[in-house]
C-alpha positions in Angstrom: -4.9 24.4 152.3 -5.9 27.5 150.9 -3.8 26.7 147.7 -5.2 23.9 146.9 -8.8 25.1 147.2 -8.1 27.3 144.1 -7.5 24.2 141.7 -11.0 23.7 141.0 -11.3 27.0 140.0 -8.5 26.9 137.6 -9.0 23.7 136.7 -12.9 24.5 135.3 -10.8 27.9 133.5 -8.4 26.0 131.5 -11.1 23.5 129.9 -13.3 25.6 128.8 -16.5 25.5 131.0 -18.7 28.3 130.2 -21.6 28.0 132.3 -20.9 30.3 134.5 -18.9 32.9 132.2 -22.1 33.0 129.9 -24.2 34.4 132.4 -21.6 37.1 132.6 -21.5 37.9 129.1 -22.3 41.3 127.9 -24.5 41.4 125.0 -23.6 44.4 122.6 -26.8 45.6 120.8 -26.2 47.6 117.8 -27.0 51.5 118.2 -30.2 52.4 116.7 -29.9 55.7 114.5 -33.5 56.0 113.3 -32.8 59.6 112.6 -30.7 58.6 109.7 -33.5 56.8 108.1 -35.6 59.4 108.1 -33.4 62.3 106.4 -32.2 59.6 103.7 -36.3 58.7 103.3 -36.6 62.7 103.4 -33.7 63.6 100.9 -35.0 60.1 98.3 -38.2 61.2 98.3 -37.2 65.6 97.8 -34.9 63.8 94.8 -37.8 61.9 93.2 -40.3 64.7 93.4 -37.8 66.9 91.6 -36.5 64.0 89.1 -40.7 63.1 88.8 -41.2 66.8 88.0 -38.7 67.5 85.6 -39.4 64.3 83.7 -43.3 64.8 83.6 -42.7 68.7 82.7 -45.1 69.7 79.8 -42.4 71.9 78.2 -39.6 68.9 77.7 -39.4 67.5 74.7 -37.9 63.9 75.4 -38.0 62.9 72.0 -35.3 65.2 71.2 -33.7 64.0 74.6 -33.3 60.5 73.5 -32.5 61.5 69.7 -29.2 63.7 70.8 -27.8 61.9 73.6 -25.8 59.6 71.1 -26.0 62.3 68.4 -22.8 62.0 66.0 -22.2 65.5 66.8 -22.5 65.7 70.2 -20.1 62.2 70.8 -17.3 64.4 68.6 -17.6 67.2 71.1 -17.5 64.8 73.9 -14.2 63.3 72.1 -12.9 67.1 72.0 -13.6 68.0 75.5 -11.8 65.0 76.6 -8.8 65.2 74.5 -8.9 68.9 76.1 -8.7 67.6 79.3 -6.3 65.1 79.0 -3.7 66.7 77.3 -4.2 69.8 79.5 -3.9 67.5 82.9 -1.1 66.1 81.6 1.0 69.1 80.9 0.1 71.0 83.4 1.4 68.5 85.6 4.7 68.4 84.3 4.6 72.2 83.9 3.7 71.9 87.9 6.1 69.8 89.0 8.4 72.0 87.4 7.0 75.3 88.9 6.9 73.6 92.5 10.5 73.1 92.6 11.6 75.8 91.3 9.7 77.4 94.2 11.2 75.4 96.7 14.5 76.2 95.3 17.1 78.2 97.2 18.1 80.0 93.6 16.3 83.6 94.0 16.2 83.8 90.0 13.9 80.7 89.6 12.2 80.8 93.0 10.7 84.7 91.9 10.3 83.4 87.9 7.8 80.6 89.7 6.3 82.8 91.9 5.2 85.3 88.8 3.9 82.8 87.1 1.3 81.0 89.7 0.8 85.3 90.5 -0.1 85.8 87.2 -2.0 83.0 85.9 -3.7 82.3 89.1 -4.8 85.9 89.7 -6.4 86.6 86.4 -9.9 84.8 85.3 -9.5 81.7 83.4 -11.9 83.3 80.8 -9.8 86.0 80.2 -7.1 84.0 79.5 -9.1 81.6 76.8 -10.2 85.1 75.2 -6.5 86.6 74.8 -5.2 83.2 73.9 -8.3 83.7 71.2 -7.2 86.9 69.8 -3.8 86.4 70.0 -3.8 87.8 66.4 -5.0 91.0 67.1 -2.0 92.1 69.5 0.8 90.3 67.1 -0.1 89.9 63.6 2.9 87.6 63.1 5.2 85.5 64.7 8.6 85.4 63.7 11.8 84.1 64.6 15.4 86.0 64.7 18.1 88.4 65.8 15.7 90.8 68.5 16.2 94.6 67.6 17.2 93.8 63.9 15.6 92.8 60.9 17.5 89.5 60.3 14.3 87.1 60.3 14.8 83.5 60.1 10.9 82.4 59.6 7.7 84.5 60.3 4.0 82.9 60.2 0.5 84.5 60.7 -0.3 83.6 64.3 -3.9 82.7 63.4 -2.3 80.0 61.3 -0.1 79.1 64.1 -2.2 79.1 67.0 -5.7 78.4 66.2 -8.8 78.1 68.4 -8.3 74.6 69.4 -4.4 75.2 70.5 -5.3 78.7 71.9 -7.9 76.7 74.0 -5.3 73.9 74.8 -2.8 76.7 75.5 -5.1 78.7 78.0 -6.4 75.5 79.8 -2.5 73.9 80.2 -0.8 77.5 81.5 -3.8 78.6 84.0 -3.6 74.6 85.2 -0.1 74.7 85.9 -0.3 77.2 88.0 -2.8 76.0 90.3 -0.9 72.3 90.0 2.1 74.0 90.9 1.2 75.1 94.6 -0.9 71.5 95.2 2.0 69.5 94.0 4.3 72.0 96.7 2.3 71.7 99.2 2.7 67.7 99.2 6.3 68.0 98.8 6.4 70.2 102.0 4.4 67.8 103.7 7.0 65.2 103.5 9.4 65.5 106.5 12.5 67.0 105.7 14.8 64.1 107.4 13.4 62.0 104.4 15.8 63.7 102.0 18.5 64.2 104.7 18.5 60.4 104.8 18.3 60.3 101.1 21.6 62.3 101.1 23.3 60.3 103.4 22.8 57.2 101.5 24.9 59.0 98.1 21.8 59.8 96.6 21.4 62.8 94.0 18.7 65.6 94.4 16.8 64.7 91.3 16.7 60.7 92.3 15.7 61.8 95.8 12.9 64.3 94.7 11.6 61.3 92.2 12.0 58.5 94.3 11.8 59.5 97.6 10.0 62.6 98.2 7.5 63.1 95.1 5.8 59.3 96.4 5.0 60.2 99.5 3.6 63.7 98.8 1.1 62.0 96.5 -0.8 60.8 99.1 -1.4 64.7 100.0 -1.4 65.4 95.9 -3.9 62.9 94.7 -7.0 64.1 96.5 -6.7 68.0 94.8 -5.3 66.8 91.7 -8.3 65.1 91.3 -10.9 67.6 91.7 -9.0 69.9 89.2 -9.4 67.2 86.1 -12.9 67.1 87.6 -12.7 71.0 87.2 -10.6 70.7 83.9 -13.2 68.7 82.2 -16.1 71.0 83.2 -14.3 74.1 82.3 -13.6 73.2 78.8 -17.2 74.8 78.3 -15.8 78.0 78.7 -14.2 77.4 75.5 -17.3 78.3 73.4 -16.3 81.4 73.9 -13.6 80.9 71.1 -15.7 78.6 68.8 -13.9 75.3 70.1 -15.9 72.6 69.0 -16.2 70.9 72.4 -19.1 69.5 74.0 -21.2 72.6 75.2 -20.1 74.4 71.9 -22.0 71.8 69.8 -24.5 71.9 72.2 -25.1 75.5 71.7 -25.0 75.1 68.0 -27.7 72.3 68.0 -30.1 74.5 69.8 -29.3 77.5 68.2 -31.2 75.7 65.3 -34.0 73.7 67.0 -34.6 76.5 69.4 -34.6 73.4 72.4 -32.2 74.8 74.9 -33.6 73.5 77.9 -33.2 70.0 76.2 -29.9 70.0 74.9 -29.0 71.5 78.2 -30.4 68.0 79.9 -27.9 66.2 77.4 -24.7 68.6 77.9 -25.6 67.6 82.0 -26.0 64.5 81.6 -22.5 63.5 80.1 -20.5 65.6 82.1 -22.1 64.2 85.0 -21.5 60.8 83.2 -17.7 61.9 82.8 -17.1 63.0 86.3 -18.5 59.9 87.3 -15.6 57.8 85.6 -12.8 60.4 86.3 -13.7 59.9 89.9 -13.0 55.5 89.7 -9.4 56.2 89.0 -9.2 59.0 91.4 -10.9 56.7 94.2 -8.1 53.9 93.6 -4.8 56.1 93.4 -5.8 57.4 96.9 -5.7 54.1 98.2 -2.6 52.9 96.1 -0.8 56.1 97.5 -2.4 56.1 101.0 -1.2 52.4 102.1 0.5 52.3 105.4 -2.1 55.5 106.4 -4.2 55.1 109.3 -7.9 57.3 107.7 -7.8 55.3 104.3 -10.6 56.5 102.1 -14.0 55.0 102.5 -15.6 52.7 99.8 -17.4 54.5 97.2 -21.5 53.5 96.7 -20.9 50.8 94.3 -18.6 49.3 96.6 -20.6 49.3 99.4 -23.3 47.6 97.1 -20.5 45.1 95.6 -19.1 44.7 99.0 -22.5 43.8 100.5 -23.3 41.3 98.1 -19.9 39.6 98.6 -21.0 39.4 102.3 -24.4 37.6 101.5 -22.9 34.9 99.6 -19.8 33.7 101.8 -20.1 30.6 103.1 -20.4 29.3 106.4 -16.7 29.8 108.6 -16.9 26.1 109.8 -15.5 25.5 113.9 -12.0 25.0 115.2 -11.1 21.4 115.2 -10.7 19.6 118.2 -8.3 17.0 117.9 
């Protein structure tokens, strides 16, 4: 009799009766965050006030800004800035991989050379390195190839002809960045568990194949974020090439401002372009992080633009139909 008395209650639960369960359900109310909106409003108000004070400043000539934003000389400077940034990052990344492997090598000569390289180029300011390469002709008037300690020479060329200002700036940016890239890549390689290499070796994989097919793809999750920051820093550090008269963006703007005496206006133009270029470079970094971070619990959050797009998509989603009962 005791077992039979429980059948109605069990039957009610199995048939989906929701009369009692609805009364006992807990209604979750989203937690309110009023201070978030207050702080966001204060920040937005401060930004609008700052922008308004700059825009309405009588000492700023807006016609100069609008006339030089897309000026051909400014656009040519942007093109040279991008060329230096892309070439320097590509070459320095390859050098960084080699230096990182040398730092992790058991060969004492290779390890010492890589350590010395990183120590020199990371320990001296980038500006000094740019000046050094720019004025290399003062140290060596001729660059020749021949037998050392003899007068036999295969060829000889003037240093300023072989290493002009653009080449000197490219060398300085590339060799300096290689030292930082080497340490970033070395940190990514160390983050991969040593058991991965042991497993690859047990399958008969060569060390080089293991590096490029097993270790590096896993290390990219750690390497990509700091390398993205280094790329943005490289873009901005190209402005230092103005000391050796490389016609990048900042150098061109400086030359124009020295002619029309509109320094502030040209600085605003340069700042707007740098902000635009760094924003564009942040997009591939975000997607690379998501690509190499697949399977990781901590995925990078959506960008502000992505959040706006997702909010519109949610608003356009069709209403989901309930399950059809047979």
